VOGU-3710 file (C-alpha; in Angstrom, 3 decimals, decimal comma):
1> mnaahqekti> -41,050/-212,787/131,451  -44,945/-213,478/129,567  -47,239/-216,260/130,652  -46,651/-217,955/126,951  -42,806/-217,720/127,480  -42,749/-218,821/131,321  -44,678/-221,986/130,043  -42,697/-222,726/127,535  -39,498/-222,499/129,693  -40,660/-225,115/132,181
11> isliksctqk> -41,583/-227,368/129,845  -37,843/-227,152/128,328  -36,765/-227,485/131,851  -38,927/-230,951/132,412  -37,969/-232,349/128,795  -34,411/-231,706/129,900  -34,496/-233,744/133,126  -33,447/-237,220/132,997  -33,520/-238,525/136,608  -36,449/-239,000/139,109
21> phlfqlhsll> -34,425/-236,705/141,942  -34,540/-233,928/139,731  -38,131/-233,996/138,552  -38,737/-234,034/142,463  -37,269/-230,835/143,035  -38,994/-229,606/139,703  -42,404/-230,956/141,218  -42,057/-228,820/144,697  -40,584/-225,717/142,817  -43,886/-226,194/140,155
31> lrssqfynpt> -45,905/-226,320/143,411  -44,952/-223,479/144,980  -45,383/-221,064/141,976  -48,792/-222,286/141,250  -47,701/-223,697/137,422  -48,114/-227,388/138,260  -51,879/-227,343/137,573  -51,295/-225,620/134,451  -52,982/-228,266/131,845  -50,366/-227,891/129,272
41> vflsflsrfa> -47,325/-228,034/132,248  -49,063/-230,941/133,953  -48,987/-233,063/130,951  -45,438/-232,365/130,146  -44,707/-233,418/133,656  -47,115/-236,388/133,642  -46,105/-237,531/130,080  -42,190/-237,510/131,571  -42,847/-239,952/134,566  -45,707/-242,064/132,504
51> hpplhdlsyc> -43,768/-242,804/129,592  -40,243/-245,079/129,028  -37,308/-244,488/130,700  -38,681/-243,555/133,938  -41,979/-245,207/133,539  -43,421/-244,684/137,522  -46,746/-245,580/137,585  -47,462/-245,063/140,972  -45,940/-241,655/141,007  -48,425/-240,707/138,033
61> drifsefpqp> -51,303/-242,531/139,657  -51,128/-240,161/142,499  -50,360/-236,897/140,625  -53,375/-237,652/138,471  -55,540/-238,352/141,137  -55,086/-234,839/142,509  -55,475/-232,698/139,436  -59,001/-231,028/139,025  -60,999/-231,942/135,965  -58,425/-233,812/133,594
71> nislyntmir> -59,054/-233,086/129,969  -58,378/-236,136/127,502  -54,922/-235,736/126,848  -54,295/-236,627/130,279  -56,459/-239,430/130,092  -54,710/-240,594/126,861  -51,530/-240,385/128,235  -52,473/-242,168/131,683  -54,200/-245,382/129,873  -51,212/-245,331/127,265
81> ahslnrdsar> -48,670/-245,546/130,353  -50,833/-248,430/131,755  -51,167/-250,280/128,442  -47,344/-250,992/128,041  -47,324/-253,501/130,922  -49,314/-256,614/131,490  -49,910/-255,992/135,094  -51,136/-252,435/134,956  -52,961/-252,951/131,742  -56,556/-253,507/133,971
91> kgfllyqelv> -56,036/-250,125/135,458  -55,708/-248,514/132,282  -58,832/-249,856/131,112  -60,565/-248,713/134,267  -59,472/-245,030/133,287  -60,908/-245,381/130,019  -64,193/-246,661/131,736  -63,848/-243,670/134,021  -63,228/-241,228/131,114  -66,432/-242,419/129,365
101> hsgispnalt> -68,704/-242,069/132,553  -67,197/-238,275/132,950  -68,932/-237,196/129,800  -65,640/-236,816/127,971  -65,875/-238,401/124,389  -62,522/-240,774/123,554  -61,023/-239,774/120,663  -59,175/-241,854/118,197  -56,108/-242,075/120,276  -57,877/-242,982/123,075
111> etvalkcctk> -59,562/-245,927/121,700  -56,213/-247,329/120,346  -54,401/-247,023/123,770  -57,432/-248,653/125,292  -57,149/-251,503/122,904  -53,893/-252,015/123,737  -54,720/-252,761/127,252  -57,363/-255,195/126,079  -54,756/-256,888/124,463  -52,675/-257,127/127,121
121> mgsfyhgiqi> -55,441/-258,212/129,591  -56,404/-260,644/127,280  -60,088/-259,604/127,237  -61,900/-260,131/124,753  -65,346/-258,843/126,016  -63,607/-255,351/126,711  -62,239/-255,325/123,341  -65,504/-255,807/121,384  -67,043/-252,922/123,727  -64,325/-250,465/122,303
131> haeiwrhgyl> -65,086/-251,972/118,577  -68,675/-250,844/119,040  -67,488/-247,096/120,132  -65,396/-247,022/117,442  -68,347/-247,710/114,874  -70,331/-245,530/117,200  -68,046/-242,465/116,830  -67,349/-243,162/113,392  -63,397/-243,791/113,539  -63,558/-246,127/110,782
141> sdglllttlm> -61,040/-244,275/108,454  -58,075/-244,079/111,370  -55,599/-246,790/109,840  -53,441/-246,563/113,245  -56,900/-247,205/115,589  -58,030/-250,202/112,993  -54,273/-252,287/112,945  -54,525/-251,567/116,197  -58,029/-253,572/116,170  -56,766/-256,115/114,425
151> dfysclekst> -53,664/-256,569/116,247  -56,087/-256,993/119,426  -58,624/-259,530/117,517  -54,890/-261,529/116,273  -53,539/-261,975/119,683  -57,052/-263,270/121,227  -56,750/-265,871/118,160  -59,609/-264,337/116,307  -58,100/-264,246/113,030  -61,599/-264,382/111,014
161> daskvfdelp> -62,460/-261,057/112,986  -58,712/-259,614/112,303  -59,531/-260,110/108,299  -62,807/-258,516/108,486  -61,371/-255,567/109,851  -58,600/-255,625/107,239  -61,179/-255,848/104,489  -63,092/-252,916/105,650  -59,985/-250,429/105,869  -60,666/-247,923/103,250
171> hkdtvawnvl> -56,601/-247,435/102,642  -54,538/-250,658/103,240  -51,091/-249,560/103,931  -47,689/-251,753/104,427  -48,886/-251,732/108,312  -51,927/-253,254/107,936  -50,569/-255,941/105,478  -47,397/-256,773/107,911  -50,224/-256,827/110,953  -52,578/-259,359/109,132
181> iscyirnkqt> -49,599/-261,291/107,910  -48,511/-261,431/111,523  -52,033/-262,542/112,393  -52,171/-265,508/110,124  -48,794/-266,505/111,592  -49,694/-266,210/115,060  -52,867/-267,962/114,473  -50,724/-271,189/112,660  -52,504/-270,148/108,992  -48,851/-269,895/107,864
191> rdvlglfdam> -50,022/-271,255/104,213  -52,045/-268,265/103,930  -49,200/-265,597/104,761  -47,671/-266,811/100,760  -50,962/-265,841/99,275  -50,976/-262,356/101,086  -47,436/-261,807/99,801  -48,653/-262,466/96,259  -51,633/-260,174/96,921  -49,547/-257,431/98,486
201> rnskecqpdd> -47,041/-257,496/95,468  -50,258/-257,138/93,185  -51,549/-254,484/95,362  -51,536/-250,688/93,492  -51,277/-249,169/97,269  -48,424/-250,256/98,735  -45,621/-252,980/98,217  -43,954/-255,591/100,990  -40,945/-253,662/103,142  -38,336/-255,325/105,197
211> vtcllvlqac> -40,941/-256,148/107,881  -43,154/-258,216/105,369  -40,253/-259,910/104,137  -39,061/-261,100/107,465  -42,474/-262,201/108,636  -42,747/-263,997/105,076  -39,210/-265,760/104,893  -40,364/-266,923/108,514  -43,618/-268,521/107,015  -41,479/-269,844/104,256
221> gslnaldwgq> -39,051/-271,549/106,762  -41,575/-272,979/108,655  -43,191/-274,766/105,714  -40,207/-275,854/104,257  -41,401/-273,480/100,740  -38,122/-272,943/99,345  -39,710/-271,691/95,912  -41,315/-268,959/98,003  -38,568/-268,345/99,749  -36,553/-267,657/96,662
231> kvhnhiieng> -39,506/-265,391/95,496  -39,184/-263,258/98,224  -35,352/-263,455/98,054  -35,882/-261,775/94,580  -38,280/-259,062/95,920  -35,599/-258,415/98,430  -32,890/-257,814/95,705  -35,067/-255,921/93,202  -36,315/-253,240/95,954  -32,952/-252,788/97,524
241> llnaktvcns> -33,777/-254,708/100,858  -30,358/-256,383/101,257  -28,649/-253,462/103,233  -30,627/-254,497/106,326  -28,623/-256,868/108,501  -32,051/-258,437/109,899  -33,414/-259,341/106,545  -30,037/-261,010/105,564  -30,206/-262,931/108,729  -33,662/-264,164/108,084
251> liamysrcgc> -32,571/-265,430/104,456  -29,792/-267,184/106,141  -32,160/-268,835/108,683  -34,847/-269,663/105,644  -32,552/-271,196/103,570  -30,985/-273,424/106,563  -34,486/-274,584/107,612  -35,320/-275,444/103,926  -31,925/-277,808/103,736  -29,642/-275,025/101,270
261> vdkayevfkq> -26,770/-274,913/103,186  -25,077/-273,540/100,128  -27,373/-270,612/99,683  -27,455/-269,625/103,170  -23,529/-269,349/103,329  -23,820/-267,290/99,854  -25,976/-264,703/101,461  -23,881/-264,582/104,844  -20,606/-264,574/102,739  -21,886/-261,414/100,777
271> mvgrnvvswt> -23,169/-259,609/104,219  -21,430/-256,300/105,055  -21,072/-255,637/108,724  -21,586/-259,053/109,859  -22,648/-259,362/113,747  -23,177/-261,998/116,574  -26,711/-262,627/115,376  -25,360/-263,593/111,417  -22,652/-265,802/112,824  -24,964/-267,444/115,273
281> tmisglssng> -27,814/-267,922/112,921  -25,354/-269,561/110,260  -23,727/-271,660/113,421  -26,998/-272,904/113,929  -27,951/-273,532/110,232  -24,593/-275,519/109,948  -25,508/-277,556/112,974  -29,065/-278,672/112,014  -27,962/-279,344/108,713  -25,366/-281,912/110,065
291> ygrdaieafk> -22,356/-279,945/109,363  -21,154/-279,996/113,034  -17,353/-279,522/112,238  -18,138/-276,696/109,852  -20,435/-275,031/112,567  -17,478/-275,292/115,030  -14,914/-273,875/112,604  -17,184/-270,885/112,168  -17,449/-270,313/115,937  -13,576/-270,105/115,597
301> lmqregispg> -13,748/-267,728/112,467  -16,156/-265,425/114,169  -13,562/-265,021/117,371  -10,806/-264,073/114,702  -12,606/-261,934/113,377  -13,321/-260,119/116,763  -17,137/-261,272/117,557  -17,409/-262,197/121,051  -20,213/-265,184/121,096  -23,537/-264,698/122,934
311> dqtftavlsa> -25,480/-267,262/125,219  -27,541/-267,872/121,537  -24,140/-268,768/119,949  -23,545/-271,397/122,750  -26,529/-272,852/122,372  -26,040/-273,423/118,236  -22,343/-274,660/118,738  -23,662/-277,107/121,468  -26,368/-278,296/119,330  -23,700/-278,623/116,674
321> cshsglvneg> -21,964/-280,911/119,099  -24,708/-282,947/120,000  -26,094/-283,575/116,319  -23,048/-284,442/115,490  -21,995/-286,658/118,217  -19,073/-284,725/119,179  -18,899/-285,454/122,843  -15,561/-284,236/123,966  -15,900/-281,245/121,998  -19,279/-280,462/123,334
331> rtffeamsrd> -17,886/-280,710/126,885  -15,329/-278,550/126,114  -17,378/-275,897/125,047  -19,471/-276,236/127,771  -16,746/-276,044/130,390  -15,327/-272,834/128,322  -18,751/-270,947/128,263  -18,773/-269,535/131,939  -14,595/-269,708/132,482  -13,409/-268,133/129,265
341> ygvtpnihhy> -16,650/-265,979/127,758  -18,435/-265,141/131,134  -21,439/-266,749/129,639  -23,700/-268,472/132,676  -25,243/-271,862/131,423  -28,791/-271,611/131,028  -31,599/-274,561/130,558  -30,984/-274,447/126,819  -27,371/-275,038/127,465  -27,910/-277,916/129,798
351> gcmvdllgra> -30,567/-279,204/127,667  -27,907/-279,734/124,653  -25,651/-281,262/126,958  -28,385/-283,713/127,924  -29,100/-283,974/124,291  -25,378/-284,740/123,626  -24,695/-287,181/126,153  -28,175/-288,970/125,690  -27,281/-289,342/121,898  -23,943/-291,076/122,770
361> glldeayeli> -25,697/-293,602/125,116  -24,071/-291,723/128,474  -27,625/-291,773/130,219  -26,486/-292,038/133,620  -24,235/-289,044/133,252  -26,891/-287,202/131,556  -29,434/-287,666/134,442  -26,484/-286,825/136,889  -26,178/-283,717/135,032  -29,846/-282,620/135,117
371> hsmrvkpdaa> -29,808/-283,339/138,871  -26,585/-281,496/139,253  -28,236/-278,085/137,184  -28,261/-274,843/139,250  -31,517/-274,259/137,159  -34,420/-276,464/137,894  -34,959/-279,020/135,109  -38,293/-278,263/132,691  -40,588/-280,879/130,666  -38,747/-280,365/127,431
381> mwrtllgacr> -35,195/-281,431/129,182  -36,982/-284,874/130,595  -38,399/-285,539/127,154  -35,124/-285,037/125,519  -33,537/-287,925/128,123  -36,331/-289,801/127,647  -35,972/-289,882/123,590  -32,410/-291,140/124,436  -33,866/-293,822/126,442  -35,967/-294,893/123,685
391> ihrnvalger> -32,985/-294,660/121,519  -31,011/-296,959/123,657  -33,671/-299,353/124,952  -33,072/-298,461/128,547  -36,433/-299,132/130,313  -35,472/-298,306/134,004  -34,374/-295,242/133,206  -37,255/-294,397/130,848  -39,724/-295,564/133,749  -38,066/-293,058/136,038
401> vvehlvelka> -37,903/-290,048/133,652  -41,582/-290,582/133,110  -42,348/-290,499/136,977  -40,242/-286,882/136,747  -43,054/-285,519/134,059  -46,000/-286,769/136,393  -44,333/-285,029/139,277  -44,343/-282,217/136,921  -47,845/-282,426/136,193  -46,508/-282,141/132,508
411> qeagdyvlls> -46,792/-285,587/130,729  -48,407/-285,703/127,587  -49,532/-288,256/125,054  -46,189/-288,208/123,336  -44,337/-289,230/126,466  -46,542/-292,357/127,096  -46,177/-293,106/123,148  -41,893/-292,980/123,723  -42,268/-295,128/127,026  -44,511/-297,815/125,047
421> niysasgnse> -42,237/-297,749/122,278  -39,258/-298,312/124,815  -40,808/-301,136/125,741  -41,849/-302,082/122,353  -38,093/-302,199/121,562  -37,100/-304,370/124,454  -39,652/-307,014/123,651  -42,023/-306,130/126,393  -45,118/-306,515/124,705  -47,269/-307,004/127,691
431> kvievrkmmk> -46,135/-303,284/128,963  -46,963/-301,919/125,500  -50,401/-302,961/125,793  -50,695/-302,112/129,336  -49,481/-298,671/128,454  -51,715/-298,312/125,494  -54,602/-299,567/127,544  -54,025/-296,973/130,491  -53,796/-294,038/127,953  -56,960/-295,181/126,719
441> ekgiqttpas> -58,658/-295,056/130,238  -57,280/-291,848/131,207  -58,816/-290,311/127,644  -55,030/-289,601/126,415  -54,893/-289,019/122,421  -52,064/-288,261/120,358  -52,108/-285,598/117,662  -51,428/-287,085/114,697  -48,159/-285,487/113,122  -48,224/-284,063/109,537
451> stiemkgrvh> -46,006/-283,561/106,807  -45,711/-280,610/104,248  -44,151/-280,648/100,712  -44,124/-277,739/98,175  -44,878/-278,377/94,849  -45,577/-275,839/91,987  -45,848/-272,740/94,522  -48,656/-274,435/96,466  -48,180/-276,383/100,077  -49,259/-280,099/100,506
461> effvddvshp> -50,399/-281,668/103,690  -50,326/-285,133/104,506  -51,164/-287,115/108,023  -50,782/-290,483/108,985  -52,726/-293,133/107,122  -54,109/-289,773/104,963  -56,858/-290,339/102,503  -57,734/-286,370/102,086  -55,528/-285,609/98,931  -57,242/-285,017/95,747
471> rkkeiyemlg> -54,601/-287,756/94,278  -55,075/-290,262/96,629  -55,074/-293,337/94,745  -52,212/-292,156/92,683  -50,433/-291,503/95,803  -51,114/-295,076/97,572  -50,495/-296,969/93,850  -47,095/-294,943/94,011  -46,144/-295,648/97,483  -47,043/-299,457/96,932
481> einqqlriag> -44,523/-299,432/93,811  -41,697/-298,000/95,946  -42,303/-300,250/98,992  -41,966/-302,960/95,795  -38,438/-301,881/94,533  -37,202/-300,928/98,218  -37,847/-304,792/99,454  -36,142/-305,863/96,110  -33,141/-303,821/97,545  -33,102/-305,026/101,006
491> yvaeitcevk> -35,502/-302,953/102,831  -37,674/-304,385/105,560  -40,241/-302,306/107,441  -39,530/-301,968/111,376  -42,884/-302,670/112,916  -41,278/-301,515/116,664  -40,731/-297,725/115,593  -44,787/-296,899/115,462  -47,565/-299,404/115,744  -51,120/-299,082/115,801
501> nvegksdpyt> -53,511/-300,120/118,645  -53,886/-303,874/119,066  -56,119/-303,511/122,331  -54,925/-306,869/123,707  -55,155/-309,026/120,713  -52,513/-311,531/119,557  -52,456/-310,666/116,045  -49,142/-309,137/114,499  -48,521/-305,297/114,823  -49,379/-303,732/111,464
511> lsihseklai> -47,029/-300,479/110,785  -49,019/-296,931/109,888  -48,272/-295,148/106,942  -46,608/-291,953/108,083  -47,204/-288,653/106,800  -43,539/-288,272/105,391  -43,977/-291,161/103,436  -47,259/-290,361/102,070  -45,509/-286,753/101,070  -42,093/-288,548/99,343
521> afgilatppg> -44,485/-290,795/97,395  -46,315/-287,499/96,093  -43,034/-285,862/95,394  -41,739/-288,866/93,341  -45,080/-288,932/91,333  -45,378/-285,188/90,492  -41,772/-284,251/89,650  -39,246/-285,814/86,766  -36,853/-287,821/88,174  -33,624/-286,746/89,368
531> ttirvakdlr> -35,856/-283,729/91,246  -34,544/-283,494/94,993  -37,469/-283,974/97,268  -38,098/-281,654/100,286  -40,336/-282,358/103,263  -41,086/-280,957/106,656  -42,533/-283,358/109,383  -43,338/-281,713/112,879  -42,595/-284,502/114,792  -39,131/-286,597/115,125
541> icrdchnfck> -38,393/-289,031/111,885  -38,853/-292,565/113,187  -36,011/-295,293/112,290  -38,373/-296,934/109,667  -38,999/-293,745/107,890  -35,041/-292,814/108,351  -34,201/-296,652/106,629  -37,158/-295,960/103,784  -35,544/-292,585/102,984  -32,178/-294,203/102,789
551> nlsavynrkv> -33,213/-296,800/100,559  -35,371/-294,815/98,292  -32,502/-292,105/97,809  -30,408/-295,257/96,448  -32,980/-297,252/94,347  -34,817/-293,802/92,888  -31,272/-291,753/92,862  -32,987/-288,933/94,174  -31,774/-286,637/96,859  -34,098/-286,455/99,744
561> virdrnrlhh> -34,304/-283,629/102,643  -36,223/-284,384/105,304  -36,780/-281,614/108,232  -38,033/-283,040/111,546  -38,632/-281,600/114,833  -34,996/-281,725/115,966  -32,610/-281,267/112,371  -32,151/-281,993/108,875  -31,894/-285,109/107,161  -30,069/-285,319/103,772
571> fqeghcscsd> -30,380/-288,555/102,103  -28,445/-289,505/98,882  -26,944/-292,421/97,576  -28,351/-294,712/100,576  -26,754/-292,503/103,398  -27,530/-289,767/105,609  -25,893/-286,576/106,801  -26,939/-287,639/109,992  -24,894/-290,804/110,103  -27,702/-292,311/111,619
581> yw> -27,176/-290,501/114,295  -30,146/-288,650/115,774
//
C-alpha cells in the first residue's frame, strides 16, 4: 500500500469513528505506526475531536500542544472549536494571538473564527484589532468574513459600525442583508427594518428569502405594523415560501400580535403538516386576543390530531385561562401537566397560575403557591402578584411583595409606581407622597411608556405628554374634542391611575396625557370614519385609558385594538374583549 492510499484509508477510518473509546484506540495505533504526526492525518483526527458532537476541548488542547510546528489549518480548527462556547472563547483568541506571534499570516478563515471568539467574549477592543488586520491583509472582498464582522458589531450593540461594514461590501448577498436586519432588531431599531425590507426588494443583487421574512415579520409584530406584515405575506406568496413551516408559524404570530386572529387562523387552517409549534402559536394568539375558550378548544383539537403538547403549549393554554378568568380550567390544566403529560411545571407555568389567581382576587392562594414552588421565584413573578395587589387594592400584601423584590435586589421604578398606585387607589395620599419622595431621594426615575400606530406605511411613536409630533397642534385639538364628546356620553377621567408628582402639595392631582390617547387621537384625525385604529403600547394599559377606549369605540363608532405588554384589547361598541378583566 503506497503512502497516499494509506493516508486516505486512515482518514476514512477516523471519519467513521463516532465514539471516543474507538478514537482513543485509533490514537494509540497511529502513534505506534508513526502516522499520527502526519499533518493531514492529524488535522482529520483533531477535527473529529474538536467539532460537535464530540467537542472535547481539553483532549484537543493536549494533543495540539504536542504537535511540532502546527500549520494554519490546525490553528483554524482549534480557534473555531473554542469559538463555539462562551467559556472557551478567550482561549480561542489566545490561540489566534499565538498564531500571529509565531509568524504565520492569518487567512480569511482565521479572522472569521477569531471574530466569533470576540463576539462570544463581548470584547470590542480585540474585535477592532481584528478589523484592522482585515484591512491590512486586504480581505475586504470576503463576504463570509465581513458578515461575521457585521454580526460582531451587532452583538456588541454597535449598529452604526455594522451598517458601515454593510455599506462597504462589494457584493451584498442575502446573508449580509439578513445580518443587518437582525442587527437592527437586536439593537431595537425595529422601524428601520421595514425600510431595509423595501430596499432589499428593490435591490438587483438579491431578494428577501425565508430568513428575511421571519425577521421582518418579527419586526412587524413588534411594531403592530399590519400593513407591512401583509406586504411581507404577499412577498411570501409570490415567491413560493409558504411551504416553510417556520414562515407560516411567523405569519400566525404576526397576525395574532396585530390583533387579526381571523387572518392568523386562515394561515393556520391552510398549513400542511401543522406541528406542535404551529398549534402552540395559534393557541397563544387566541389567548392574547381574549379568546380563552377557543384556545382551550384548540388545545383539545390538537390532541385529537395526535400532537403531544409541549411545555410552551401549556404556557399558552394557562395564559388563556388567566386572560379569560377561567380559574377552574386553569387549575385542571396545571394539575394535568405532570400527571397526564409528563411535563414538569417551570417558572413560566407557575407565573401563569399566579397571574390567574391574582386577577381572580385569590391573592393569598397566589402568595402560598409562590412559597410552595420547587423553583425559586424570580422578580417577574413577584411583579405579577404586585400588579394583582394594585387591581384588588391589597396594600398589606403589596408592601410584602415589594420587600421580596428588595431582597432580590430587583426592584425597579415600575414597582414603586405600582405601590404608589395601590396607596392612591386606597385613598392613602400620605403614603403616595412618601413613595414619590423616596423615589426622588434615591434618584429612581421611571422610563416613559410609548405607543406606536402605523399610518400609510409609516410607524408613528408617541410618549406621555408628547409634543414632538409634526401635527401636535391638530392632535391635541382632536384629543380635546374627543374628551368633550366622551364627557357628554358620561366618561369621567380616573385621576388615581397615573398622576403627576405633586411633591407634597395639597393641589388636586392632574392626569398625564398617556401615549395611547395621543396615538388614538392621531388615528381619528388621520383616517376616514369607520377605520379600525390599531395601537401598540409597551406597558400595561391603565384603567382610565381602558375606559377612554371603551367610550370612544361607542361614541365614534370605531373599533380600537390596543396591544399592551400583557395582551390585546379589542374595543367595540363600548365593550372590550377582556370583559374588563386584565
